[in-house]
N, C-alpha and C positions, 0 to 999 in steps of 0.2 A: 133539158141539159142535165139537171140534177138526177133525173130518172135514168138517163143513159149512163151517167157516172156510177150510180148505184148498181146498175146491171153489170157494168164492167168489173166493179169491185167484187160483186157476188160471183161472177165467173172466175175471177182470179182466185178467190177463196175456195171455190169448188175444185179448181185445178190443184191448189196447194194441198187440200184435204185428200185428193186422189193420190198425189205423189207421196204424201205422208203415209197413207194406207198401204201403198205399194212397198215403201221402204220397210214398214213394220212387217208386212207379209214376207218379204224376202229375208229379213232378219230372223223371223220365226223358222223359216225353212233352214237357214244356215245353222241356227242353234240346235234344231232338231237333228240335223245330220251330225253335228259335232257331238252331241250326247250319244247318239247311236254308235258312232265310230269309237268314241272313248270307252263306252261300256263294253263294246265288243272286244277291244284290245286290252282292257284292264286286267283280265285274268292271265294274260300272257306277258305282263309287265316285266317279270324276272327274265323270261326268255328273250324278250326284245332287248333288255339291257345287256344280257350276255352276248347277243349278236353285235351290239355296238362296241362292247369291250373286247371282242375277239381280236381285232388288229393289235391292241396293246398287249393282250395276254400272250400272243404268239411270240413277241419279241422281248418280254420281260425275262430276266434271269430265272433259273429254276427255283432259286430260294427267295424270289421276290413275288409279291402279290399285291392286289389292290386292297385299300383299307377304307374304313369309314371312321372319320374323326368325330362324327356326331352320332349319337345313339339312334336317331330317327332316320339317318341317311339311307340305311339299307331298305327302308320302307318307302321313303319319300322320293329318292332319286329315280327309281324305276317308274313311278307314277308321273314325275316331271317329264321323263322321256316319252311316256305314252301321250301326255298332253302335247308335246312338241310334234310327235309323229302324227297325231290327230290333226293338228293345224296344217302340217304338210299335205296330208291326204285331202284336206278340205279345200285346198287352193283351187282345183278345177271347179268345184261346186260354187265357191265364192265368185269366181270369174263368170260362170254360167249365169248365176243370178244377177250379176251386174249387167250382163248382155241382155237378159230378159227384161230388166228394168229400163234399159236404154233403147231397145230396138224399136219400140213404138214411135219414138221421136226421130228416127233415122231413116234416110233414104236407103234404097236397096244396096247401092254401092258402099255406103257407109256401114251398113249392117255387115256386109262381107268383110270390109276392112277391120272393123272392131272384132268380129269373130276370129279372123285370122290372127290378129294381134294377140288376143288372149290365148289362143291355142299355141302359138309359137312361143309366147312368154312362158307358159306352163311347161312346154317341152324343154326349153332351154334351162329353166330352173331345176327341173328334175334331172336333167343331164348333168348339171353342175354338182348336185348332191350325190348322184350315182357315181360319177368319176371321182368325186372327193372321197367317198368311202372306200372304193375298191382300188384306187390308184394313188391318190395324193396323201391321204391320211396315213397309210402304212409307212410312206417315205418320211413324213414329218415326225411320226412317233419314233421311227428307227433312229433318226438323227438325234432327237432329244434324249433318248435312252442311251444311245451310243456315246454321247459326249459327257455323260455323268462320270465323275471320278471313281476310281476303283474302290475307294473307301466308302462310297455312298451307294446304298442299295435303293434303287428307285421303287417307291411304293406310293402310287397315285391315289389320292382320295377320290372315291367314286362320284361324289357330287361335283368336284372341281373338273374331273374328266368329262362329265356330262355337259357342264357349262362350256368347256373348251370346244367340244364337238359341235354343240348347237351353234355357237358363234362361227365356227369354221365352216359348217355346211351352209349357213345363211350367207356368209361372205361369198363362197363359191357360187351359190345359186344366183346372187346378184351380179357377180362378175360375168356370168354366162348370159346376162341380159345385154351385154355390150353390142352384139350384132344388131339386135332389135332396136336398141337406142339409136344407133347410127342410121338405120333405115328410116326411123320416125323423123329424126332431125332433117334428113335429106328430103323426105317425102313432103314435109311441111315447109320446105325452103328456109329452114333455120340455118343450115349449112349446105354447101354444094359438094358434089363428088370431087370436083376439081380442087376445091380448097383442102379437103381431107387428103386427097392423093398427094398434094404438094407438101403436106405436113407429116409425111410418114416418119421423118426423123424424130419429130416431137412425139409421135405415137409410140415409137420404140422406147424412148426415154420414159414416158408415162407408164408403159407396160411393165418395165422393169422396176419402176418406182412402186407400183401397186404390188408387184411380186415380192418386193422386199418386206412388205407388211404381212403377207399371208403365207410365207414360207419360212422355214428355219434359216438362220443367218449363215448359210453356207452357199458358196458360189454356184455349185451344181444345181441345187434345188431352185435357187432364184433364177438361174438361166433357163431351166426347163419351164418354170411357171411364167416368166416374162415372155418367152417365145410363144407359149400357148396363148397368152392374153393377146399378143400381137396377131396371132393367127385368127383369133376371134374378131379383131379389128378389120383384118383383110376380108374375112367372111362377111362382115357387115357391109363393107364397100361393094363386094361382089353381088350380094343380095340387093343392095340399093340400085346398082347398075341394071340388074335384071328387071327390077320393079319399074324403074324409070323408062326402060325400053318398052316394057309391056304397056305402060301408061300412054306412050306415044302412038301405039298401034290403033 
């Protein structure tokens, strides 16, 4: 009996060491890719920051410009942006390594589900960042610059602008996960399609409540953002219905 117990403990210890080794190996992979991407982008840090600042530069008055309130900001801010961009580009690699780590313990159907989940999550996140830069950010910046008093010349600090953009893109990327979140909740029977369908009125209120925090305080921007978030909610319901129909086949 004692011998069997020792064998079980030894087996569990071997499994733990194996998983620990795999975690370490995947972390090394991720860190290696991170360093490679960061080093590759670092020489272009100024150009990348200019690309980020372009939506603001286009709408600033002719006599206004961006400023640096700290002597190190002109050097540090672009590299902060490179760090942020590197993390964004690293998301598919992180998800892939997670999939590689988990797949040995999963059945074939579970492998397909996890892979699809990570792929769709990545696509939705990048879609949110992409639309945020090209569509939403110009509208937001135009509002804030437009409401400044005539006696005030808008001159944004480059570091504060970077922080604002990073938070803005992260929020949009997370908001775009809404359809996937709905699908997961329905798939695992946490919620039902009927329940969410009957709560559409609440979904509309929540959509505009979220929009109130991620858009300028004007009715038009909030209406557009709230409508778009609600469309994401409906998209999640549609995808869940298609998934449940396929599941029954």
